[in-house]
All heavy atoms as atom14 arrays in JSON, in Angstrom:
{
  "sequence": "MAPEYWYNITTHEVEEGKVSPAVDRAGPYATREEAERAIQTIRERNARLDAEDAADD",
  "atom14_mask": [
    [1, 1, 1, 1, 1, 1, 1, 1, 0, 0, 0, 0, 0, 0],
    [1, 1, 1, 1, 1, 0, 0, 0, 0, 0, 0, 0, 0, 0],
    [1, 1, 1, 1, 1, 1, 1, 0, 0, 0, 0, 0, 0, 0],
    [1, 1, 1, 1, 1, 1, 1, 1, 1, 0, 0, 0, 0, 0],
    [1, 1, 1, 1, 1, 1, 1, 1, 1, 1, 1, 1, 0, 0],
    [1, 1, 1, 1, 1, 1, 1, 1, 1, 1, 1, 1, 1, 1],
    [1, 1, 1, 1, 1, 1, 1, 1, 1, 1, 1, 1, 0, 0],
    [1, 1, 1, 1, 1, 1, 1, 1, 0, 0, 0, 0, 0, 0],
    [1, 1, 1, 1, 1, 1, 1, 1, 0, 0, 0, 0, 0, 0],
    [1, 1, 1, 1, 1, 1, 1, 0, 0, 0, 0, 0, 0, 0],
    [1, 1, 1, 1, 1, 1, 1, 0, 0, 0, 0, 0, 0, 0],
    [1, 1, 1, 1, 1, 1, 1, 1, 1, 1, 0, 0, 0, 0],
    [1, 1, 1, 1, 1, 1, 1, 1, 1, 0, 0, 0, 0, 0],
    [1, 1, 1, 1, 1, 1, 1, 0, 0, 0, 0, 0, 0, 0],
    [1, 1, 1, 1, 1, 1, 1, 1, 1, 0, 0, 0, 0, 0],
    [1, 1, 1, 1, 1, 1, 1, 1, 1, 0, 0, 0, 0, 0],
    [1, 1, 1, 1, 0, 0, 0, 0, 0, 0, 0, 0, 0, 0],
    [1, 1, 1, 1, 1, 1, 1, 1, 1, 0, 0, 0, 0, 0],
    [1, 1, 1, 1, 1, 1, 1, 0, 0, 0, 0, 0, 0, 0],
    [1, 1, 1, 1, 1, 1, 0, 0, 0, 0, 0, 0, 0, 0],
    [1, 1, 1, 1, 1, 1, 1, 0, 0, 0, 0, 0, 0, 0],
    [1, 1, 1, 1, 1, 0, 0, 0, 0, 0, 0, 0, 0, 0],
    [1, 1, 1, 1, 1, 1, 1, 0, 0, 0, 0, 0, 0, 0],
    [1, 1, 1, 1, 1, 1, 1, 1, 0, 0, 0, 0, 0, 0],
    [1, 1, 1, 1, 1, 1, 1, 1, 1, 1, 1, 0, 0, 0],
    [1, 1, 1, 1, 1, 0, 0, 0, 0, 0, 0, 0, 0, 0],
    [1, 1, 1, 1, 0, 0, 0, 0, 0, 0, 0, 0, 0, 0],
    [1, 1, 1, 1, 1, 1, 1, 0, 0, 0, 0, 0, 0, 0],
    [1, 1, 1, 1, 1, 1, 1, 1, 1, 1, 1, 1, 0, 0],
    [1, 1, 1, 1, 1, 0, 0, 0, 0, 0, 0, 0, 0, 0],
    [1, 1, 1, 1, 1, 1, 1, 0, 0, 0, 0, 0, 0, 0],
    [1, 1, 1, 1, 1, 1, 1, 1, 1, 1, 1, 0, 0, 0],
    [1, 1, 1, 1, 1, 1, 1, 1, 1, 0, 0, 0, 0, 0],
    [1, 1, 1, 1, 1, 1, 1, 1, 1, 0, 0, 0, 0, 0],
    [1, 1, 1, 1, 1, 0, 0, 0, 0, 0, 0, 0, 0, 0],
    [1, 1, 1, 1, 1, 1, 1, 1, 1, 0, 0, 0, 0, 0],
    [1, 1, 1, 1, 1, 1, 1, 1, 1, 1, 1, 0, 0, 0],
    [1, 1, 1, 1, 1, 0, 0, 0, 0, 0, 0, 0, 0, 0],
    [1, 1, 1, 1, 1, 1, 1, 1, 0, 0, 0, 0, 0, 0],
    [1, 1, 1, 1, 1, 1, 1, 1, 1, 0, 0, 0, 0, 0],
    [1, 1, 1, 1, 1, 1, 1, 0, 0, 0, 0, 0, 0, 0],
    [1, 1, 1, 1, 1, 1, 1, 1, 0, 0, 0, 0, 0, 0],
    [1, 1, 1, 1, 1, 1, 1, 1, 1, 1, 1, 0, 0, 0],
    [1, 1, 1, 1, 1, 1, 1, 1, 1, 0, 0, 0, 0, 0],
    [1, 1, 1, 1, 1, 1, 1, 1, 1, 1, 1, 0, 0, 0],
    [1, 1, 1, 1, 1, 1, 1, 1, 0, 0, 0, 0, 0, 0],
    [1, 1, 1, 1, 1, 0, 0, 0, 0, 0, 0, 0, 0, 0],
    [1, 1, 1, 1, 1, 1, 1, 1, 1, 1, 1, 0, 0, 0],
    [1, 1, 1, 1, 1, 1, 1, 1, 0, 0, 0, 0, 0, 0],
    [1, 1, 1, 1, 1, 1, 1, 1, 0, 0, 0, 0, 0, 0],
    [1, 1, 1, 1, 1, 0, 0, 0, 0, 0, 0, 0, 0, 0],
    [1, 1, 1, 1, 1, 1, 1, 1, 1, 0, 0, 0, 0, 0],
    [1, 1, 1, 1, 1, 1, 1, 1, 0, 0, 0, 0, 0, 0],
    [1, 1, 1, 1, 1, 0, 0, 0, 0, 0, 0, 0, 0, 0],
    [1, 1, 1, 1, 1, 0, 0, 0, 0, 0, 0, 0, 0, 0],
    [1, 1, 1, 1, 1, 1, 1, 1, 0, 0, 0, 0, 0, 0],
    [1, 1, 1, 1, 1, 1, 1, 1, 0, 0, 0, 0, 0, 0]
  ],
  "atom14_positions": [
    [[90.75, 88.86, 95.98], [91.24, 89.68, 97.07], [90.65, 91.09, 96.92], [90.66, 91.68, 95.85], [92.77, 89.73, 97.03], [93.38, 90.41, 98.21], [95.14, 90.02, 98.26], [95.78, 91.61, 98.66], [0.0, 0.0, 0.0], [0.0, 0.0, 0.0], [0.0, 0.0, 0.0], [0.0, 0.0, 0.0], [0.0, 0.0, 0.0], [0.0, 0.0, 0.0]],
    [[90.15, 91.63, 98.02], [89.55, 92.97, 98.01], [90.63, 94.03, 97.85], [91.75, 93.87, 98.34], [88.78, 93.19, 99.3], [0.0, 0.0, 0.0], [0.0, 0.0, 0.0], [0.0, 0.0, 0.0], [0.0, 0.0, 0.0], [0.0, 0.0, 0.0], [0.0, 0.0, 0.0], [0.0, 0.0, 0.0], [0.0, 0.0, 0.0], [0.0, 0.0, 0.0]],
    [[90.3, 95.12, 97.18], [91.3, 96.19, 97.01], [91.61, 96.86, 98.34], [90.77, 96.9, 99.25], [90.63, 97.16, 96.05], [89.17, 96.92, 96.2], [89.03, 95.46, 96.56], [0.0, 0.0, 0.0], [0.0, 0.0, 0.0], [0.0, 0.0, 0.0], [0.0, 0.0, 0.0], [0.0, 0.0, 0.0], [0.0, 0.0, 0.0], [0.0, 0.0, 0.0]],
    [[92.81, 97.37, 98.46], [93.21, 98.17, 99.61], [93.32, 99.61, 99.14], [93.75, 99.89, 98.03], [94.56, 97.72, 100.15], [94.54, 96.37, 100.8], [95.91, 95.98, 101.34], [96.93, 96.43, 100.79], [95.95, 95.23, 102.32], [0.0, 0.0, 0.0], [0.0, 0.0, 0.0], [0.0, 0.0, 0.0], [0.0, 0.0, 0.0], [0.0, 0.0, 0.0]],
    [[92.92, 100.52, 100.02], [92.99, 101.94, 99.7], [94.0, 102.6, 100.63], [94.11, 102.25, 101.8], [91.62, 102.59, 99.85], [90.62, 102.03, 98.88], [89.82, 100.95, 99.23], [90.5, 102.55, 97.6], [88.92, 100.42, 98.32], [89.6, 102.02, 96.69], [88.82, 100.95, 97.06], [87.94, 100.42, 96.16], [0.0, 0.0, 0.0], [0.0, 0.0, 0.0]],
    [[94.74, 103.53, 100.08], [95.78, 104.24, 100.82], [95.54, 105.73, 100.67], [95.05, 106.2, 99.64], [97.15, 103.89, 100.24], [97.45, 102.43, 100.31], [97.02, 101.46, 99.44], [98.2, 101.75, 101.3], [97.48, 100.24, 99.83], [98.22, 100.39, 100.98], [98.89, 102.17, 102.43], [98.88, 99.45, 101.75], [99.55, 101.23, 103.2], [99.53, 99.89, 102.85]],
    [[95.93, 106.48, 101.68], [95.86, 107.94, 101.61], [97.26, 108.45, 101.42], [98.16, 108.15, 102.2], [95.26, 108.51, 102.91], [95.13, 110.01, 102.86], [94.09, 110.61, 102.18], [96.07, 110.82, 103.49], [93.96, 111.98, 102.13], [95.95, 112.2, 103.45], [94.9, 112.77, 102.76], [94.79, 114.13, 102.71], [0.0, 0.0, 0.0], [0.0, 0.0, 0.0]],
    [[97.46, 109.21, 100.35], [98.77, 109.77, 100.06], [98.89, 111.08, 100.83], [98.16, 112.04, 100.57], [98.93, 110.01, 98.56], [100.31, 110.49, 98.21], [100.83, 111.43, 98.78], [100.92, 109.83, 97.24], [0.0, 0.0, 0.0], [0.0, 0.0, 0.0], [0.0, 0.0, 0.0], [0.0, 0.0, 0.0], [0.0, 0.0, 0.0], [0.0, 0.0, 0.0]],
    [[99.79, 111.12, 101.81], [99.93, 112.29, 102.68], [100.63, 113.45, 101.98], [100.6, 114.57, 102.48], [100.66, 111.94, 103.99], [102.05, 111.41, 103.72], [99.84, 110.94, 104.79], [102.9, 111.21, 104.95], [0.0, 0.0, 0.0], [0.0, 0.0, 0.0], [0.0, 0.0, 0.0], [0.0, 0.0, 0.0], [0.0, 0.0, 0.0], [0.0, 0.0, 0.0]],
    [[101.21, 113.22, 100.83], [101.86, 114.28, 100.07], [100.89, 114.94, 99.1], [100.79, 116.16, 99.04], [103.08, 113.72, 99.29], [103.97, 113.14, 100.24], [103.79, 114.81, 98.53], [0.0, 0.0, 0.0], [0.0, 0.0, 0.0], [0.0, 0.0, 0.0], [0.0, 0.0, 0.0], [0.0, 0.0, 0.0], [0.0, 0.0, 0.0], [0.0, 0.0, 0.0]],
    [[100.14, 114.13, 98.36], [99.2, 114.66, 97.37], [97.79, 114.84, 97.92], [96.96, 115.48, 97.29], [99.11, 113.73, 96.15], [98.52, 112.48, 96.56], [100.47, 113.51, 95.51], [0.0, 0.0, 0.0], [0.0, 0.0, 0.0], [0.0, 0.0, 0.0], [0.0, 0.0, 0.0], [0.0, 0.0, 0.0], [0.0, 0.0, 0.0], [0.0, 0.0, 0.0]],
    [[97.52, 114.25, 99.09], [96.2, 114.29, 99.72], [95.14, 113.62, 98.87], [93.99, 114.04, 98.85], [95.8, 115.74, 100.07], [96.82, 116.44, 100.87], [97.01, 116.21, 102.22], [97.76, 117.35, 100.52], [98.0, 116.96, 102.66], [98.48, 117.66, 101.64], [0.0, 0.0, 0.0], [0.0, 0.0, 0.0], [0.0, 0.0, 0.0], [0.0, 0.0, 0.0]],
    [[95.54, 112.57, 98.18], [94.62, 111.82, 97.34], [94.55, 110.37, 97.8], [95.5, 109.84, 98.37], [95.08, 111.86, 95.88], [95.04, 113.25, 95.28], [95.52, 113.28, 93.84], [95.87, 112.21, 93.3], [95.56, 114.38, 93.28], [0.0, 0.0, 0.0], [0.0, 0.0, 0.0], [0.0, 0.0, 0.0], [0.0, 0.0, 0.0], [0.0, 0.0, 0.0]],
    [[93.41, 109.75, 97.54], [93.22, 108.33, 97.84], [93.72, 107.53, 96.64], [93.46, 107.88, 95.49], [91.73, 108.03, 98.11], [91.51, 106.54, 98.26], [91.28, 108.77, 99.37], [0.0, 0.0, 0.0], [0.0, 0.0, 0.0], [0.0, 0.0, 0.0], [0.0, 0.0, 0.0], [0.0, 0.0, 0.0], [0.0, 0.0, 0.0], [0.0, 0.0, 0.0]],
    [[94.44, 106.47, 96.93], [94.98, 105.61, 95.89], [94.5, 104.18, 96.12], [94.42, 103.73, 97.26], [96.51, 105.63, 95.92], [97.08, 107.03, 95.72], [98.58, 107.09, 95.91], [99.17, 106.14, 96.46], [99.17, 108.11, 95.5], [0.0, 0.0, 0.0], [0.0, 0.0, 0.0], [0.0, 0.0, 0.0], [0.0, 0.0, 0.0], [0.0, 0.0, 0.0]],
    [[94.2, 103.49, 95.05], [93.84, 102.08, 95.14], [95.1, 101.27, 94.88], [95.68, 101.33, 93.81], [92.75, 101.73, 94.13], [92.26, 100.3, 94.31], [91.07, 99.98, 93.42], [90.29, 100.9, 93.1], [90.94, 98.8, 93.05], [0.0, 0.0, 0.0], [0.0, 0.0, 0.0], [0.0, 0.0, 0.0], [0.0, 0.0, 0.0], [0.0, 0.0, 0.0]],
    [[95.54, 100.55, 95.9], [96.77, 99.77, 95.8], [97.97, 100.61, 96.19], [97.86, 101.8, 96.48], [0.0, 0.0, 0.0], [0.0, 0.0, 0.0], [0.0, 0.0, 0.0], [0.0, 0.0, 0.0], [0.0, 0.0, 0.0], [0.0, 0.0, 0.0], [0.0, 0.0, 0.0], [0.0, 0.0, 0.0], [0.0, 0.0, 0.0], [0.0, 0.0, 0.0]],
    [[99.12, 99.96, 96.21], [100.37, 100.6, 96.62], [100.98, 101.34, 95.43], [101.91, 100.89, 94.81], [101.33, 99.56, 97.17], [100.82, 98.9, 98.42], [101.79, 97.84, 98.9], [101.26, 97.16, 100.16], [102.14, 96.09, 100.59], [0.0, 0.0, 0.0], [0.0, 0.0, 0.0], [0.0, 0.0, 0.0], [0.0, 0.0, 0.0], [0.0, 0.0, 0.0]],
    [[100.43, 102.52, 95.15], [100.87, 103.31, 94.0], [102.11, 104.13, 94.35], [103.08, 104.16, 93.59], [99.73, 104.24, 93.53], [100.18, 105.13, 92.39], [98.51, 103.42, 93.13], [0.0, 0.0, 0.0], [0.0, 0.0, 0.0], [0.0, 0.0, 0.0], [0.0, 0.0, 0.0], [0.0, 0.0, 0.0], [0.0, 0.0, 0.0], [0.0, 0.0, 0.0]],
    [[102.08, 104.79, 95.48], [103.16, 105.7, 95.89], [104.14, 105.0, 96.82], [103.83, 103.96, 97.4], [102.56, 106.9, 96.61], [101.69, 107.6, 95.76], [0.0, 0.0, 0.0], [0.0, 0.0, 0.0], [0.0, 0.0, 0.0], [0.0, 0.0, 0.0], [0.0, 0.0, 0.0], [0.0, 0.0, 0.0], [0.0, 0.0, 0.0], [0.0, 0.0, 0.0]],
    [[105.32, 105.59, 97.02], [106.28, 105.03, 97.97], [105.68, 104.97, 99.37], [104.83, 105.79, 99.75], [107.44, 106.03, 97.93], [107.3, 106.76, 96.65], [105.83, 106.8, 96.35], [0.0, 0.0, 0.0], [0.0, 0.0, 0.0], [0.0, 0.0, 0.0], [0.0, 0.0, 0.0], [0.0, 0.0, 0.0], [0.0, 0.0, 0.0], [0.0, 0.0, 0.0]],
    [[106.1, 104.0, 100.15], [105.56, 103.77, 101.49], [105.64, 105.01, 102.37], [104.73, 105.26, 103.17], [106.28, 102.6, 102.15], [0.0, 0.0, 0.0], [0.0, 0.0, 0.0], [0.0, 0.0, 0.0], [0.0, 0.0, 0.0], [0.0, 0.0, 0.0], [0.0, 0.0, 0.0], [0.0, 0.0, 0.0], [0.0, 0.0, 0.0], [0.0, 0.0, 0.0]],
    [[106.67, 105.8, 102.23], [106.85, 106.99, 103.06], [105.73, 108.01, 102.83], [105.44, 108.83, 103.7], [108.24, 107.62, 102.84], [108.36, 108.23, 101.46], [108.57, 108.61, 103.93], [0.0, 0.0, 0.0], [0.0, 0.0, 0.0], [0.0, 0.0, 0.0], [0.0, 0.0, 0.0], [0.0, 0.0, 0.0], [0.0, 0.0, 0.0], [0.0, 0.0, 0.0]],
    [[105.06, 107.95, 101.7], [104.0, 108.89, 101.35], [102.6, 108.35, 101.62], [101.62, 109.05, 101.38], [104.09, 109.28, 99.87], [105.32, 110.08, 99.55], [105.8, 110.81, 100.44], [105.81, 109.99, 98.41], [0.0, 0.0, 0.0], [0.0, 0.0, 0.0], [0.0, 0.0, 0.0], [0.0, 0.0, 0.0], [0.0, 0.0, 0.0], [0.0, 0.0, 0.0]],
    [[102.48, 107.11, 102.1], [101.18, 106.47, 102.23], [100.77, 106.26, 103.68], [101.59, 105.94, 104.52], [101.18, 105.09, 101.58], [101.2, 105.1, 100.1], [101.09, 103.7, 99.55], [102.44, 103.1, 99.49], [102.76, 101.92, 99.98], [101.88, 101.19, 100.6], [103.99, 101.48, 99.88], [0.0, 0.0, 0.0], [0.0, 0.0, 0.0], [0.0, 0.0, 0.0]],
    [[99.46, 106.41, 103.95], [98.86, 106.01, 105.21], [97.83, 104.94, 104.88], [97.06, 105.08, 103.94], [98.21, 107.19, 105.9], [0.0, 0.0, 0.0], [0.0, 0.0, 0.0], [0.0, 0.0, 0.0], [0.0, 0.0, 0.0], [0.0, 0.0, 0.0], [0.0, 0.0, 0.0], [0.0, 0.0, 0.0], [0.0, 0.0, 0.0], [0.0, 0.0, 0.0]],
    [[97.82, 103.89, 105.67], [96.85, 102.82, 105.41], [97.47, 101.48, 105.63], [98.53, 101.38, 106.25], [0.0, 0.0, 0.0], [0.0, 0.0, 0.0], [0.0, 0.0, 0.0], [0.0, 0.0, 0.0], [0.0, 0.0, 0.0], [0.0, 0.0, 0.0], [0.0, 0.0, 0.0], [0.0, 0.0, 0.0], [0.0, 0.0, 0.0], [0.0, 0.0, 0.0]],
    [[96.86, 100.47, 105.17], [95.75, 100.42, 104.23], [94.4, 100.6, 104.91], [94.25, 100.37, 106.11], [95.86, 99.03, 103.63], [96.39, 98.19, 104.75], [97.33, 99.11, 105.49], [0.0, 0.0, 0.0], [0.0, 0.0, 0.0], [0.0, 0.0, 0.0], [0.0, 0.0, 0.0], [0.0, 0.0, 0.0], [0.0, 0.0, 0.0], [0.0, 0.0, 0.0]],
    [[93.42, 100.99, 104.12], [92.05, 101.13, 104.56], [91.2, 100.2, 103.71], [91.48, 99.97, 102.54], [91.58, 102.58, 104.41], [92.36, 103.52, 105.3], [93.48, 104.18, 104.83], [91.97, 103.71, 106.61], [94.21, 105.02, 105.66], [92.7, 104.55, 107.45], [93.81, 105.2, 106.96], [94.53, 106.02, 107.79], [0.0, 0.0, 0.0], [0.0, 0.0, 0.0]],
    [[90.12, 99.69, 104.3], [89.26, 98.73, 103.61], [88.39, 99.38, 102.54], [88.04, 98.73, 101.56], [88.39, 98.0, 104.62], [0.0, 0.0, 0.0], [0.0, 0.0, 0.0], [0.0, 0.0, 0.0], [0.0, 0.0, 0.0], [0.0, 0.0, 0.0], [0.0, 0.0, 0.0], [0.0, 0.0, 0.0], [0.0, 0.0, 0.0], [0.0, 0.0, 0.0]],
    [[88.05, 100.65, 102.76], [87.18, 101.33, 101.79], [87.78, 102.68, 101.4], [88.59, 103.25, 102.12], [85.78, 101.58, 102.38], [85.88, 102.52, 103.46], [85.13, 100.29, 102.87], [0.0, 0.0, 0.0], [0.0, 0.0, 0.0], [0.0, 0.0, 0.0], [0.0, 0.0, 0.0], [0.0, 0.0, 0.0], [0.0, 0.0, 0.0], [0.0, 0.0, 0.0]],
    [[87.31, 103.17, 100.28], [87.73, 104.5, 99.8], [87.31, 105.56, 100.82], [88.05, 106.49, 101.09], [87.12, 104.77, 98.43], [87.43, 106.15, 97.9], [86.98, 106.32, 96.46], [87.81, 105.55, 95.55], [89.02, 105.9, 95.12], [89.56, 107.02, 95.54], [89.7, 105.14, 94.28], [0.0, 0.0, 0.0], [0.0, 0.0, 0.0], [0.0, 0.0, 0.0]],
    [[86.12, 105.4, 101.41], [85.62, 106.38, 102.38], [86.51, 106.45, 103.61], [86.78, 107.53, 104.14], [84.18, 106.04, 102.76], [83.18, 106.24, 101.64], [83.21, 105.13, 100.58], [83.69, 104.01, 100.85], [82.76, 105.4, 99.45], [0.0, 0.0, 0.0], [0.0, 0.0, 0.0], [0.0, 0.0, 0.0], [0.0, 0.0, 0.0], [0.0, 0.0, 0.0]],
    [[86.97, 105.31, 104.1], [87.89, 105.3, 105.24], [89.18, 106.01, 104.88], [89.72, 106.77, 105.69], [88.2, 103.87, 105.68], [87.06, 103.18, 106.38], [87.41, 101.74, 106.75], [88.56, 101.3, 106.53], [86.52, 101.06, 107.26], [0.0, 0.0, 0.0], [0.0, 0.0, 0.0], [0.0, 0.0, 0.0], [0.0, 0.0, 0.0], [0.0, 0.0, 0.0]],
    [[89.69, 105.77, 103.7], [90.93, 106.41, 103.26], [90.74, 107.92, 103.13], [91.64, 108.69, 103.46], [91.41, 105.81, 101.94], [0.0, 0.0, 0.0], [0.0, 0.0, 0.0], [0.0, 0.0, 0.0], [0.0, 0.0, 0.0], [0.0, 0.0, 0.0], [0.0, 0.0, 0.0], [0.0, 0.0, 0.0], [0.0, 0.0, 0.0], [0.0, 0.0, 0.0]],
    [[89.56, 108.35, 102.69], [89.29, 109.78, 102.56], [89.29, 110.48, 103.92], [89.59, 111.66, 104.01], [87.95, 110.01, 101.87], [87.98, 109.67, 100.39], [86.62, 109.65, 99.74], [85.59, 109.68, 100.45], [86.58, 109.6, 98.5], [0.0, 0.0, 0.0], [0.0, 0.0, 0.0], [0.0, 0.0, 0.0], [0.0, 0.0, 0.0], [0.0, 0.0, 0.0]],
    [[88.97, 109.73, 104.98], [88.97, 110.28, 106.34], [90.28, 110.02, 107.08], [90.36, 110.19, 108.29], [87.82, 109.67, 107.14], [86.45, 110.06, 106.65], [85.36, 109.6, 107.62], [85.36, 108.16, 107.89], [84.69, 107.25, 107.2], [83.95, 107.61, 106.18], [84.75, 105.99, 107.53], [0.0, 0.0, 0.0], [0.0, 0.0, 0.0], [0.0, 0.0, 0.0]],
    [[91.31, 109.62, 106.37], [92.57, 109.21, 107.0], [93.16, 110.3, 107.89], [93.58, 110.01, 109.01], [93.59, 108.8, 105.92], [0.0, 0.0, 0.0], [0.0, 0.0, 0.0], [0.0, 0.0, 0.0], [0.0, 0.0, 0.0], [0.0, 0.0, 0.0], [0.0, 0.0, 0.0], [0.0, 0.0, 0.0], [0.0, 0.0, 0.0], [0.0, 0.0, 0.0]],
    [[93.22, 111.52, 107.43], [93.83, 112.59, 108.23], [93.06, 112.78, 109.53], [93.66, 112.92, 110.6], [93.91, 113.91, 107.42], [94.94, 113.77, 106.31], [94.25, 115.09, 108.32], [96.36, 113.5, 106.78], [0.0, 0.0, 0.0], [0.0, 0.0, 0.0], [0.0, 0.0, 0.0], [0.0, 0.0, 0.0], [0.0, 0.0, 0.0], [0.0, 0.0, 0.0]],
    [[91.74, 112.77, 109.46], [90.93, 112.89, 110.68], [91.19, 111.73, 111.62], [91.37, 111.92, 112.82], [89.44, 112.95, 110.32], [88.54, 113.03, 111.53], [87.07, 113.03, 111.15], [86.7, 113.22, 109.99], [86.22, 112.83, 112.13], [0.0, 0.0, 0.0], [0.0, 0.0, 0.0], [0.0, 0.0, 0.0], [0.0, 0.0, 0.0], [0.0, 0.0, 0.0]],
    [[91.25, 110.52, 111.09], [91.51, 109.34, 111.9], [92.89, 109.42, 112.55], [93.05, 109.12, 113.75], [91.42, 108.07, 111.03], [90.12, 108.01, 110.44], [91.68, 106.81, 111.82], [0.0, 0.0, 0.0], [0.0, 0.0, 0.0], [0.0, 0.0, 0.0], [0.0, 0.0, 0.0], [0.0, 0.0, 0.0], [0.0, 0.0, 0.0], [0.0, 0.0, 0.0]],
    [[93.89, 109.84, 111.81], [95.25, 109.95, 112.33], [95.31, 111.0, 113.43], [95.91, 110.78, 114.48], [96.24, 110.29, 111.19], [96.36, 109.1, 110.24], [97.59, 110.72, 111.73], [97.03, 109.41, 108.91], [0.0, 0.0, 0.0], [0.0, 0.0, 0.0], [0.0, 0.0, 0.0], [0.0, 0.0, 0.0], [0.0, 0.0, 0.0], [0.0, 0.0, 0.0]],
    [[94.67, 112.14, 113.22], [94.66, 113.2, 114.24], [93.97, 112.73, 115.53], [94.45, 113.0, 116.63], [93.98, 114.45, 113.7], [94.82, 115.19, 112.7], [94.15, 116.45, 112.23], [95.01, 117.13, 111.26], [94.57, 117.78, 110.21], [93.28, 117.9, 109.99], [95.42, 118.37, 109.39], [0.0, 0.0, 0.0], [0.0, 0.0, 0.0], [0.0, 0.0, 0.0]],
    [[92.85, 112.04, 115.39], [92.13, 111.53, 116.56], [92.98, 110.51, 117.32], [93.04, 110.52, 118.55], [90.8, 110.92, 116.15], [89.8, 111.94, 115.67], [88.57, 111.33, 115.02], [88.5, 110.09, 114.84], [87.66, 112.1, 114.65], [0.0, 0.0, 0.0], [0.0, 0.0, 0.0], [0.0, 0.0, 0.0], [0.0, 0.0, 0.0], [0.0, 0.0, 0.0]],
    [[93.62, 109.63, 116.58], [94.47, 108.61, 117.2], [95.66, 109.25, 117.92], [96.0, 108.88, 119.04], [94.95, 107.63, 116.12], [95.53, 106.35, 116.66], [95.82, 105.37, 115.53], [94.57, 104.97, 114.9], [94.46, 104.64, 113.62], [95.52, 104.66, 112.83], [93.3, 104.27, 113.11], [0.0, 0.0, 0.0], [0.0, 0.0, 0.0], [0.0, 0.0, 0.0]],
    [[96.27, 110.24, 117.28], [97.4, 110.94, 117.9], [96.98, 111.68, 119.16], [97.7, 111.67, 120.16], [98.06, 111.9, 116.91], [98.89, 111.18, 115.88], [99.21, 110.01, 116.03], [99.23, 111.88, 114.82], [0.0, 0.0, 0.0], [0.0, 0.0, 0.0], [0.0, 0.0, 0.0], [0.0, 0.0, 0.0], [0.0, 0.0, 0.0], [0.0, 0.0, 0.0]],
    [[95.81, 112.32, 119.12], [95.32, 113.04, 120.31], [95.08, 112.06, 121.46], [95.42, 112.35, 122.61], [94.04, 113.79, 119.97], [0.0, 0.0, 0.0], [0.0, 0.0, 0.0], [0.0, 0.0, 0.0], [0.0, 0.0, 0.0], [0.0, 0.0, 0.0], [0.0, 0.0, 0.0], [0.0, 0.0, 0.0], [0.0, 0.0, 0.0], [0.0, 0.0, 0.0]],
    [[94.5, 110.91, 121.16], [94.26, 109.89, 122.19], [95.57, 109.4, 122.78], [95.72, 109.29, 124.0], [93.45, 108.74, 121.6], [93.02, 107.73, 122.65], [92.15, 106.63, 122.08], [92.88, 105.81, 121.13], [92.63, 105.73, 119.82], [91.66, 106.44, 119.3], [93.33, 104.96, 119.04], [0.0, 0.0, 0.0], [0.0, 0.0, 0.0], [0.0, 0.0, 0.0]],
    [[96.55, 109.15, 121.94], [97.85, 108.67, 122.42], [98.57, 109.75, 123.22], [99.2, 109.45, 124.24], [98.72, 108.2, 121.25], [98.24, 106.94, 120.55], [99.05, 106.68, 119.28], [98.27, 105.74, 121.48], [0.0, 0.0, 0.0], [0.0, 0.0, 0.0], [0.0, 0.0, 0.0], [0.0, 0.0, 0.0], [0.0, 0.0, 0.0], [0.0, 0.0, 0.0]],
    [[98.48, 111.01, 122.8], [99.07, 112.11, 123.56], [98.44, 112.22, 124.93], [99.14, 112.45, 125.93], [98.92, 113.44, 122.81], [99.82, 113.54, 121.58], [100.75, 112.71, 121.44], [99.57, 114.44, 120.75], [0.0, 0.0, 0.0], [0.0, 0.0, 0.0], [0.0, 0.0, 0.0], [0.0, 0.0, 0.0], [0.0, 0.0, 0.0], [0.0, 0.0, 0.0]],
    [[97.12, 112.05, 125.02], [96.43, 112.12, 126.32], [96.87, 110.95, 127.2], [97.07, 111.14, 128.42], [94.92, 112.09, 126.1], [0.0, 0.0, 0.0], [0.0, 0.0, 0.0], [0.0, 0.0, 0.0], [0.0, 0.0, 0.0], [0.0, 0.0, 0.0], [0.0, 0.0, 0.0], [0.0, 0.0, 0.0], [0.0, 0.0, 0.0], [0.0, 0.0, 0.0]],
    [[97.04, 109.77, 126.63], [97.5, 108.62, 127.4], [98.92, 108.86, 127.91], [99.23, 108.54, 129.07], [97.44, 107.35, 126.56], [96.03, 106.87, 126.28], [95.99, 105.7, 125.32], [97.07, 105.15, 124.97], [94.88, 105.34, 124.88], [0.0, 0.0, 0.0], [0.0, 0.0, 0.0], [0.0, 0.0, 0.0], [0.0, 0.0, 0.0], [0.0, 0.0, 0.0]],
    [[99.78, 109.42, 127.08], [101.15, 109.72, 127.49], [101.17, 110.76, 128.61], [101.93, 110.63, 129.57], [101.99, 110.24, 126.31], [102.37, 109.13, 125.34], [102.23, 107.93, 125.69], [102.82, 109.47, 124.23], [0.0, 0.0, 0.0], [0.0, 0.0, 0.0], [0.0, 0.0, 0.0], [0.0, 0.0, 0.0], [0.0, 0.0, 0.0], [0.0, 0.0, 0.0]],
    [[100.34, 111.77, 128.5], [100.28, 112.81, 129.52], [99.78, 112.23, 130.85], [100.25, 112.62, 131.92], [99.37, 113.94, 129.08], [0.0, 0.0, 0.0], [0.0, 0.0, 0.0], [0.0, 0.0, 0.0], [0.0, 0.0, 0.0], [0.0, 0.0, 0.0], [0.0, 0.0, 0.0], [0.0, 0.0, 0.0], [0.0, 0.0, 0.0], [0.0, 0.0, 0.0]],
    [[98.86, 111.28, 130.78], [98.34, 110.65, 132.0], [99.4, 109.78, 132.66], [99.39, 109.62, 133.88], [97.11, 109.81, 131.67], [0.0, 0.0, 0.0], [0.0, 0.0, 0.0], [0.0, 0.0, 0.0], [0.0, 0.0, 0.0], [0.0, 0.0, 0.0], [0.0, 0.0, 0.0], [0.0, 0.0, 0.0], [0.0, 0.0, 0.0], [0.0, 0.0, 0.0]],
    [[100.32, 109.25, 131.88], [101.4, 108.42, 132.42], [102.47, 109.24, 133.12], [103.22, 108.72, 133.93], [102.05, 107.59, 131.31], [101.14, 106.48, 130.8], [100.16, 106.15, 131.5], [101.4, 105.96, 129.7], [0.0, 0.0, 0.0], [0.0, 0.0, 0.0], [0.0, 0.0, 0.0], [0.0, 0.0, 0.0], [0.0, 0.0, 0.0], [0.0, 0.0, 0.0]],
    [[102.58, 110.53, 132.79], [103.62, 111.38, 133.37], [103.32, 111.79, 134.76], [102.59, 111.82, 135.51], [103.84, 112.63, 132.52], [104.5, 112.28, 131.19], [105.05, 111.18, 131.08], [104.43, 113.12, 130.27], [0.0, 0.0, 0.0], [0.0, 0.0, 0.0], [0.0, 0.0, 0.0], [0.0, 0.0, 0.0], [0.0, 0.0, 0.0], [0.0, 0.0, 0.0]]
  ]
}
């Protein structure tokens, strides 16, 4: 089984496997590089969803 990578939103570090409590983790990501870009990915996704919500109003 391939490793899963998580981004710890509290420590801002990438973790291999479920090291931290779920409330502190974003992921899983397939690669360490994807996990390192987690905050950027989350911000982009949130902006897209906010724009979709605004268009629905």
